[in-house]
C-alpha positions as CSV (number, residue, x, y, z in Angstrom):
1,X,-176.7,-57.4,-17.9
2,X,-179.8,-58.3,-15.8
3,X,-179.4,-58.1,-12.1
4,X,-181.2,-60.8,-10.1
5,X,-183.6,-59.6,-7.3
6,X,-182.0,-60.0,-3.9
7,X,-184.3,-61.1,-1.2
8,X,-184.5,-58.5,1.6
9,X,-186.6,-60.7,3.8
10,X,-185.4,-61.7,7.3
11,X,-186.6,-63.6,10.3
12,X,-187.3,-61.4,13.3
13,X,-189.5,-60.9,16.4
14,X,-191.2,-57.7,17.3
15,X,-189.7,-55.8,20.3
16,X,-192.1,-55.8,23.3
17,X,-191.0,-52.2,24.2
18,X,-190.5,-50.2,21.0
19,X,-192.3,-52.5,18.4
20,X,-189.3,-52.6,16.1
21,X,-188.2,-55.9,14.5
22,X,-185.3,-57.7,16.1
23,X,-183.3,-60.0,13.8
24,X,-183.3,-63.6,15.2
25,X,-179.8,-65.2,15.5
26,X,-178.9,-68.1,13.3
27,X,-178.8,-70.5,16.2
28,X,-182.4,-69.7,16.9
29,X,-183.4,-70.0,13.3
30,X,-181.8,-73.4,13.3
31,X,-183.7,-74.4,16.5
32,X,-186.9,-73.1,14.9
33,X,-186.6,-75.2,11.8
34,X,-185.5,-78.3,13.8
35,X,-188.5,-77.8,16.0
36,X,-190.9,-77.5,13.2
37,X,-189.4,-80.6,11.5
38,X,-189.8,-82.6,14.7
39,X,-193.3,-81.6,15.6
40,X,-194.5,-82.6,12.2
41,X,-193.4,-86.1,12.9
42,X,-194.8,-88.1,15.8
43,X,-191.5,-88.0,17.7
44,X,-191.5,-87.2,21.4
45,X,-188.0,-85.5,21.0
46,X,-189.7,-82.2,20.3
47,X,-190.2,-81.8,24.1
48,X,-186.5,-81.5,24.6
49,X,-186.0,-78.5,22.4
50,X,-186.3,-75.2,24.1
51,X,-189.0,-73.0,22.6
52,X,-188.0,-69.7,24.2
53,X,-184.9,-67.5,23.7
54,X,-183.9,-64.0,24.8
55,X,-182.6,-61.3,22.5
56,X,-181.7,-57.6,22.9
57,X,-183.3,-54.9,20.8
58,X,-180.6,-52.7,19.0
59,X,-183.0,-49.7,19.0
60,X,-184.1,-49.5,22.7
61,X,-181.3,-51.6,24.1
62,X,-183.8,-53.7,26.2
63,X,-183.8,-57.5,26.4
64,X,-186.7,-59.8,26.7
65,X,-187.8,-63.4,26.3
66,X,-189.5,-64.5,23.2
67,X,-191.0,-67.7,22.0
68,X,-190.2,-69.5,18.6
69,X,-193.8,-69.1,17.7
70,X,-193.4,-65.3,17.7
71,X,-190.8,-65.3,14.8
72,X,-192.2,-63.8,11.6
73,X,-190.8,-62.8,8.2
74,X,-190.1,-59.1,7.7
75,X,-189.9,-57.6,4.1
76,X,-186.9,-55.4,4.7
77,X,-184.4,-54.5,7.5
78,X,-185.4,-51.5,9.7
79,X,-182.9,-49.2,11.0
80,X,-183.5,-47.3,14.2
81,X,-183.1,-43.6,14.2
82,X,-179.8,-42.2,15.8
83,X,-181.9,-40.0,18.2
84,X,-183.7,-43.1,19.6
85,X,-180.4,-45.0,20.1
86,X,-178.7,-42.0,21.7
87,X,-181.6,-41.5,24.1
88,X,-181.6,-45.1,25.1
89,X,-177.9,-45.0,26.0
90,X,-178.2,-42.0,28.3
């Protein structure tokens, strides 16, 4: 049997504090695709879609505001080391 290659790519932003990728929630991904679809047309509706969102980094536990333009594809998920996570919670 041949196994099919599973795509390990995911949409994320780079954390402003620790530079680790933060996975973008599905609601933000839908908003991004809707925004890109509307801006390609000549509609003025794109002004009503929020282009910013906030998300918390799971590694450093800090939260920040990001723009839809900052979302990029990452090749594979990155796990944060336990020592970094424990130090952030102290």
